[in-house]
KEVEXPA-966726 format. One record per residue (C-alpha): residue in one letter; x, y, z. Coordinates in steps of 0.1 Angstrom, whole numbers, plus 5000, padded with zeros to 4 digits. Layout:
AXYZ
...
//
This chain:
M741634840777
Q739835060755
T737534860732
E737035000697
Y733735010677
L733634880642
P730334910627
I730234700595
N727034700572
S728234500541
T731334310528
N732034670509
D733234820542
R736334750534
G738534930555
P736634820589
I737034470577
K740734500572
K741234690606
A739334360619
A741534140603
Q744434310616
I743234270652
I743133900643
K746533880630
S748234070658
G747333850684
G744234050696
L740533980706
L737434050685
A733834020689
L732233960655
P728333880644
T727633530627
E724233430622
T724133210652
V725333440680
Y728133690683
G731533550688
L734833630706
A737233560676
A741033490683
N743633340661
A743032960666
L746332870657
D747833110683
K747732930716
K748533260734
A745833480714
V743133170724
S743933220759
K743133540759
I739433440753
F739333200782
K740533500804
A738233780788
K734933530793
G736033360827
R735433060810
P736932710825
E739732560805
D738532250797
N735532370776
P736432360738
L735932630714
I734732610682
V736932720648
H735332900623
I736632890586
C735233040554
K735932750526
V735432390532
K739132310521
D740432500555
L738632220576
Y741531940559
N744032180575
L742232150609
A741031770610
E742831430607
D741231160584
V737931360574
D734831140578
E733431050545
R730431210555
V731331530558
P731431650521
A727431600522
L727131740555
A729132060542
Q727432090508
T724032070526
F724632270556
W727232520549
P727832800555
G725432780583
P724632700620
L726232330619
T729732240641
L731431910632
V733731750655
L736331580641
K739731420652
K742331720654
K745631760638
N748531890657
I748532220645
V745132310666
P746332420700
D745332210730
N743632530748
V741432500718
S740132160720
G740032180758
G742731900758
L740631700736
D741931460706
T739331640686
V738532000670
A734932130665
V734532350633
R731932540610
M731532780583
P729433070594
N726633220575
H727333570579
P729133750553
V730734010575
A732233700594
L733633540563
A734733860550
I737033900581
I737933540583
E738933550546
E740933880550
A742633750579
G743733450561
L743333260593
P740733030610
L739033180642
A738533010677
A735233200687
P732833100715
S729933350723
A731133670732
N729733710766
A730933660801
S730933290808
G727633110820
S725333440812
P723033470780
S724633420747
P724733780729
T723033820699
C723634190692
A726734440694
L725134590725
H724834260745
V728834220740
A729434560748
H727534510783
D729934180790
M733034280772
D733734630774
G737134720780
K738134340785
I738534300742
D740134510712
A737034570690
I733334490687
V732034470649
D728434560647
S726534430620
G722934420639
D721034140653
S721933810649
E719433620623
V718933260644
G719933370680
L720833020693
E724432850691
S725232610662
T724032250662
V727232050674
L727631690657
S730331470667
L731831240639
A734631140658
G733030800671
E731030470656
R727730690652
P727031040645
V726031210680
I724631560684
L726431710715
R724532030715
P721432100697
G720632350674
A719032500642
V719932240623
T718031970636
R718331570640
E715431530614
Q717831700585
L720831550596
E719431220592
A718031290561
V721731300548
I723831080567
G721230840582
G720830750615
V722131000644
D722231010680
F721731250710
A724031310736
P722431210769
A723731540783
I721531770761
F718731630789
E720431580817
S723531730837
L727131600832
G728731450857
E731031670874
N734531460861
A733131390829
P734931560798
V733331850780
Q732931730745
S731532020730
P730432390745
G727432380763
M727632080777
K728732070812
Y728732410831
R725632640840
H725332830805
Y723033110791
A721933190827
P720433550835
Q721333660871
V717733560881
A717433220891
L715033030866
T712632720873
L711832570838
V707732430841
R706732170815
G703032170808
S699932350797
K699232690801
E696532600828
G699032400848
F701332680849
L698932910860
E697832630889
H701232630900
L701633000904
S698633030924
S699932720946
L703132960956
E702933090993
S704133420980
L704633600944
E706933890958
G710233890937
L709033680910
A708433720872
V707733490842
L709033410811
C706133290788
F704633270754
D703433580734
G699633680740
E700033520777
E701633810794
E698033950802
S697033650821
M700133640846
P699633780877
V703433870882
P705834090857
A706333890823
V708533890798
T707933720763
Y709633490741
G707933400710
R704233240704
H704032880718
S704432710687
D707032980669
Y710332820675
K711933020651
R711133300669
Q711733160702
A715033110691
K715533480680
R714033630711
L715133380741
F718633520747
S717633860748
A714133770766
L716633630796
R718633980798
E715534170800
L714633950833
D717534110847
E716234460842
L713134410859
E713434580893
G713234350924
I712834040906
K714833760920
K713433450902
A711433360873
L709133060863
V709532990825
R707232820805
A709232530784
P708532490751
E707732180732
P711131980732
Y711231880694
G713132030660
L714232370671
G712232390700
L714832120715
A717232360709
V715232620731
Y714532380753
N718132270760
R719132640765
L716532680794
L717332360808
R720732470815
A719932810822
A717732680850
S720732440861
F718332180857
D715832290882
T712232210864
V708732140876
D706231920857
T702332020856
K699531890838
//
């Protein structure tokens, strides 16, 4: 398959937007930008088109997809008995990096929901994505546009690395603003539950709807036979080819741990800005210690950069503080490291 490249700099680029929408309407696959990461989109109501997403990514079929819409009213076509808290959440956070999980209508194919009775929906905060959805006149199923398990793409170049020759087209609108996937909030149970942390934090959600719980799978591995309620819950995600170990604790503890290793051969580190010169091995940085916004935006690019280091087989990672947006960064690193962690002082 020849993958077409579609630069779209603004919503005034009507020709490429119409072309992108036509790919969706004809049952094709399109990588498109959002404010979180680049998504791999297909018509969410076309089971055959959606199945192409799983094939292109090598994605397990029980891993549900997020459906992207361009108007709040479109949610009501997809979800049953919409929770009374949805209007307040939509008014506050949409368009934006918040996904809501609700009971689904039969119009949503089973492969979109991973066989569950729920559907995950969000409205992206990206003018080009919204313009394509509106032009297509369809909701779009769109997981991240990367090979399954690898770091999510935050620019068109990352998408091309993983998807060239596998999909119909890549829309290029520059770098993603947030850099991490959306917060996923389930409203399908008795209490609201965050299934995946993102840029919309627990504190922000609680200011709108009251108490919100965290799913245990944010912090620990999900059981082998447990249902996958949200993307990013069960499988190894966000991981470079280099094996990662997440090291929690101070910089001094990190350096002591490094010095205790028998050999530093084939080892690199992922650390905070300004720390690279004190590291005795090759270092990639992903933002300052307390700058969670920068860490989020840089993380996936930094993980891909580790794979570009010659002769590197493993990397130790300085863990961020797991609070607010830092929790989302921490969660991605925890999964990228397959829960391989070390605690230092």
